[in-house]
N, C-alpha and C positions, 0 to 999 in steps of 0.2 A: 504494500500500500504506500503510495507516495503522499498525496495531499488531497484534502477536501476543503481547503481554505485558501486556494490560490487564485490569482487574477484570471480574467476571462478574455480580454480583448487586447490584441497587440498594440493598438493605438493608445491604450491607457496602461501599457505594460501589464496586461492582464492575460491570464490563461484560463482554460476551461475549468469550471468548478466540478470536481469529482465527488460523487456521492458514494458512501460505503454501504448503502442498502437500497432496496427498491421502494421502501415506504417513503411517503412525502406528505407535506402539509400545504394547504393553500392559504393565501393571505386573507381569506374570508372565513377561516375556520373558527369554531367556537373557542372563546378564551378559556384558559384554565382558571378555575375559581380558587379563591383563597383556601377553600376547604381541601383542595388537593395538596396543599403544603403540609409539612409536618406540624404537629400540634405546637411545637416550640418555636414556630416561625411566624409570630404575629405580624399583621400588616401595620405599617406606621400610619397614624392618623395625620392628615395634612395639617400643617401649621401655617400661619399667615406669612411666614418667611420662606416656606419650602417651594422647591420647583414644582412639586405636584399640586400645591394649593394655587399657584399662579395659573397652572393649566386649567384647573377647575373653575377659576374665576373668568378666564378668557372665554370659554365656551363649554357647553356640556360635552363630556367625553362620551362618544357613541361607540359602544363595543361593536367590533367587526367593521367599522368604517375607518379603514386604516390607510387608504390611498396606496401609493407606490413607495415601498421602502427599499433603499439602495445602500449597500455597504460601500466601504472605501474602494474596493476593487471595481465597483460598478455592477455587482451581481444583485439581482432582485432577492429580497429577503422576505420570508413569511414568518409570522410569530408562531412559536411552538404551540401545538394544540393537544398534546398528550398529557396524561396525568402521572403523578408520582406512583400511584398504585400500578399503573401499567408497567412502569419501569421496574418496580420491585418484583412484580409477578413474573417478569421475564427472566429473572436471575435464578439459576439453580439454587436450591436450598442449601446445598453443602458449601456454597460460596460464602455464606454468612457464618460458617463455623470458624471459631478462633482458637488457637492453640498457644497457651502460655509457654509450653515446652519448646515449640517450634520458634516462637519469638525470642526466647532466651538463647536458643542455639544461634540465631543470627547475631544477637548482641555479642555472644562469646566469639563468634567468627570474626566480627569486625574489630573487637578489642585485640584478638590474637594477631590480626593483620597489622594493627597499629604498633603493637609491642614488637613484633618480628622486624618490621621495617626500622624501628628505632634501635633495636639491638644491633642490627647489621650495620647501620650507619655509625652508631656510637663506637663500635669496636673496629670497624674496617675502613671507615672513611676518616682517617686521621693523618696528621703530618708525617707520621712514621710510615704508613701504608700508601699514602697518596701525597708525595712531596710537592707536586705542582699546586700552587695556590689557585690558579685559574681552574684547573680540573676539579679541585676539591670544592671550590665555590659552585661550579656547575652541578656537581653531584648533590651537594646539599640543597641547591635550588630544586632539583628533582625531588629530593626528600620532602620539601615543603608542599609541593604539588600533590605527591602521592598521599601524604598524610592528610591533606585537605580533602581528598576523595573519600578516604576511610572515615574521616571525621564527619563529613556530610552524610555518609551512610548511617552513622550513629545518630545524627540529628534527625534523620528521617524516621528511624526506629522510635525515637522519643516522640516524634510527631504522631506516629501510629498509636503510641501509648496515650497521648493526649486525646485522641479520637476514640479511645476504648476499643480499638481494633487489634491491639497487641495480644490481649487475652480476654477471657470472660470475667476476670477478677479486677474490679476497680482499684483495689488496694495495690495489686501487683502492677497494674498499668501506671498508676500515679507514682509509685515508688521508682520504677524503672525510668519513667519520663523525668521525674525530679532529679535523679542522680545523673542521668546522661546529659540533660540540658544544663544543669548547674555546672557540670564539668566543661561544657562548651560556652559558659558565661551567658546562658539564656535564662531569664526569669520564667521558670516553667509554668507555674499556675497563672501568672500574669499573661503570658503568651497564650496559654490554653483558653482562657476566658475570652480574650479579644479575638483569637482565631476562630473560636466557636461562633462569635457574632458575625465574623466574615462569612462563614458558611451559611448562616441563616439569612444573609442579605447580599449574596453574591450578585454583582451586576446592578445593584440598587444605588443610584447616584447620591442618595441622601443618607444611606445607612451602612454601606459597605465599609470595610475596615482596611482594605488592601488595594493599592493601585487604582484608586478612584480617579478617573480622568477629569481634567478641567473642562468646563464648558467654553464655548466660543467667547462669551463675555469675559470670563476669567482669564483666558489666554490673552486676549487683546489688551486687557487692563495691565497684565504683567509687562507688556511692551509699550505701555503709555498710549494705547489707542483705544477708541471705542469699538464696539463689536462690528459696526458697519464699515469701519476703516480697515478691517483685517486684510483686505486685498492689497493694501498699501505696504504691508510688511514685505521686505525683500526676502529672497530665499535664504534659508539658514546656511551658514558656511559649514562645510564638512568638519572643520576644526572645532566648531561649537558643539556639533553632535558628538564628536570624540570626547570632548571635555565633559559633556553631560553624562555620557555613558561611564566614563572613568569615575566621576564623582558618585554616580549611582551605584556602581559595582563595589567601590571601595568603602563608601560611607553610608550607603542606603539603609542597611540593616540597623546600624547604630542610630541613625537619624530617625528611623521608625520607632525604635524603642524609646528614644529620648524626647521626641516631639510629635509622634503620630503622623509624620510626613507620609503622604499618599493616602491616609485614612480620611474618612468623612469629617466635615467641620461643622456639624450641626449639633453641638454639645448642649445648646440651650434646651434641647428636648430631653436631656437626661432626667428621668422621672423623679429623682430625689433632689434635684436642684444643684447638683455638684458641678454642672457645666455652665452655670449662669455667667454670661458675658466673657466666656473663655473661647479662645481660638487656638488652633494648632500652632506650635512653635516652641522654641527653647525657652525655658523658664516660665512657661505658661501654666504649668501644673498638669498638663495633659501628657502623660507618659506612662510607661509600664513599671514604674518603681514606687510611686506614691499611692498609698491606699486612698487618698483623697481625690485621685484622678477620676474625672467623669467617665472614663472608660469602664469603670467598675461600680457595682452596687455595694452598699454598705455590708451586706451579708457576706461578701467575698473579701473584705478588707484583710482578714487574718491570713488569707492565702497569698495576698500580695506581700505581706510581711514575711511569710515563710519562703517565698521566692527570693526575696532580698537576702534572707539568712543563708540560703544556698549559695548565692553569689558571693556573699561575704566570706563564707567558708572556703570557697574556691580561690578567692582573692588572697586569703591568708596562706593557703598552700602554695600559690604562685610566688608570693613574697618570700617565703622560706626557700623555695627552689632557686629563685633569682639570687638571693644572698649567698646561697651555698655554691652554686655552679656558675654564677655570672649572668648578667642580664643579656649580654649578647648571645650566649648559648641558649638562654630561655627564649629569646626572640626567635631564633631559628627553630628550636625544638617545638615551641607551642604557638607563639603569636603569629608567625608567618603562615603556618597551616590554618590558624584561626581566621586569618584574612581570606584565605582561599575558601573556607567553609562559608563565610559571609558572602563572598562573590557568587558561589554556586546557589546559595539560598535566594539571593536577590534575583539572579538571572532566571532561575526556575520559576519563581513566583511571578515576575514581570511577564515572562513569555507565556505563562498559563492564562493570563488575564488581559494581555495586550496583543492585539492582532488586527489587521485591517478588515478581517471578516466578522469580527465580534461586535454585537450590539451592547449598549447599556440602556437602562430603563429609569424613567422617573417613577415616582411613587404610584401614580395612577395606572401605569401600564405594567408594573412589575408583579410577578408571582414567583414563588420558589422554583417552580419547574422551568420557567423562562430564564431566571437568573443562573440556575445550575448549567443550563445549556450554553451560557455565555462564557464558556471556557474552551480550551483547545488542548489536544494531545500532541506531543512532539516526540522526537526520538533522539536518544543519546547513545545508541548502540550498546556495547557491553557495559560501559560505565553506567548508563541509565538503568539497564535491566538488572545488573548484578551488584553494583556498588551503591547505587542510589535507590535500590529496591523498587524500581518501577514508578517512582513518583512523577516522572515526566511523561511516561507513556500511557498512563491510565488515569489522568487527572479528571477527565469528564465524569467517569464513573464515580470517582471519589467524591465529587460534589453532589451526586445524587444519593449515595449511600456510603457515608464516611466510615462506617463500622466494619466494612468488608476488609479483611487483611490483605496486604499487598500480594501475597502468594496465591490469592484467588482472583486478583483484580483483572488479569488478562481475560480469563474465561468470562467473568461477569461483564467486562467491557464488550466483548463480542456479543453477549446475550442482549444487551440493550440497544445495539446499533439498529436492528430492524424497527424498533419502536421509535427511535429518534429520527430515523430517515435522514433527510438532507440537513437536519439540524445538528447532526454530529460533526464536529470540526476536528480535523487533524492536519498537521503539516509535518510529514515524516521524510520529505525529500532531502537527500543529502546526509541523513544520519547525524552524527555529532557535528560535522562541519555545517550542515544545514541549520542545526540548532544555534550555533554561534553566529551564523550569518543572519538569523532571524533577529538577533539583538539589534543589529544595524538597520535591518528593514523596518522593524517596529519603531525604532527611534526616529526614523526619517518619515514614516507614513502616518504615525499616530500622535498628533499634537493636541488636538482637542476633540470634543464630540458636539454634534449638533443634529437636529432632526433632518430627515430627507426633505428636499424641496417640495415634493408632491405628497408628503405625508398628510393624512387627514385624521381627525378624531383621535382615537387611541394611538394611532401611528405616530402622532407628534410626540408621544412619550417614549419613542424608540429612537435612540441617538446613536450615530456612528462616527467613527474617527474621520477627521479631515486634517489637512496639513497645509503649510505655507510653501511647500516645495514643488507644487504643481504635479504631484503624484496622485494618480487615481482620480476619483470624483472630486471636482472642484468644490470649494465652499459655496454656500448660498451667496449670490451676487449682492452687491451693495443695494441695488434698486429693489430686489426682491426682499431683502432683509428689512429695509426701511418700510416697505409696503406691509410686511407681516407685523412689524412693530406698531404701525399706525392702526392696523386692524385690532391688535390687542388693546391698544389705548381706547379705541372706540367702544369695545366690549366692556372694558373696565368703567369707562365714563357712563355708559348706559346703565350698568349695574348700580353705580353710585346714585344716579338720578332716580332709579326705581326704588332704592332704599329710602331716599328723601321724599 
């Protein structure tokens, strides 16, 4: 299988959209109701400041009146019409079975690989055995990369534990997850809670917690323009894209933990009032370390403190090791592989949720089933399948049923493809090199999201990526945008007059 999320038309650098099954949906299909979502995925009530509430004020949202929806590649898009029950019923029952013993065997395997690599380099890549400093430097650089791969594998196993797919025992899951993530300087319970909210709101522009794209208005504002002036922005320089990717890959994970970067910024809606007048940013109090953060409810504050305690314990251990063996050694042994782990984590998450073929939804158009389909599978070859435990190759399935263990995920993924039809997205062309190339592609193609020009009714709440580089579908023209805004203002004014 190569790809089901590639461009279509050569004039727009598009290729034919490939589908992985014969099932399909039409743009006039019946919408999935909120009842099709899991019980723990409540719909967000519109507020006076939300995107969804603005839509509802502008005009009544008519279900099934969607107009023509077009993704960034220029492919026609239809909103998914299947239910979560259909997805779950298609999966063989044994795929839901979890084995703590099997999970622990994978943990032992990955730890053994880390220990073996360290032992070999510590004893055999020394000035006595490798006199050349250049060669020795190169070999230790290889060490940091390889250990980063195994460390990422352990990160993924802790991720499995956080989703309770590691075993049927919650105590075992949280014990394993806490120990592994603390060893990798991840606040386990803090991450687990916010990551769970991401799964409950995937693709929701006002509630998602990970790689929420900016709107046209937000992107233009960042560059000192109004939304209708976005066509005046010159094409991004390749060097800027390189800088953006480097900063994202090196510092993105820490920025997310410290300031909720790429997460939603609607914290005023936090039901306990913890987010009043707060916005994402450093020193804003919105992070993964403070119990007072609006990312968490009061009932979970003790778990945030426990996560901090795990980090503190690991910090003390690293301090002792640094003082005993030297900080330069500790940097090579631990911190450089740690940066590789962060790189892989950010790259994987970014590419799971950012692609020119993927939609995002406002509150009026979002459902759990639609949001879960707004993800994409990719391929990292041997590394992805065996070292990263399939987290890249089976992510779509993971967003529908996150408690299925990774060793059953391939079979379960194949089972749901006939139900999803052309809504299943994958880009596996090129294997690992294709995965890395997708970082550049998504960075160049995916700048902001906006509705399709010919969207109507509910379809106006389905937004797709557009960019300033002239790639794929162009943004809404200045004239059309101003006309649309004038129409919105008329509706709002009429509504105000009616109230008076």
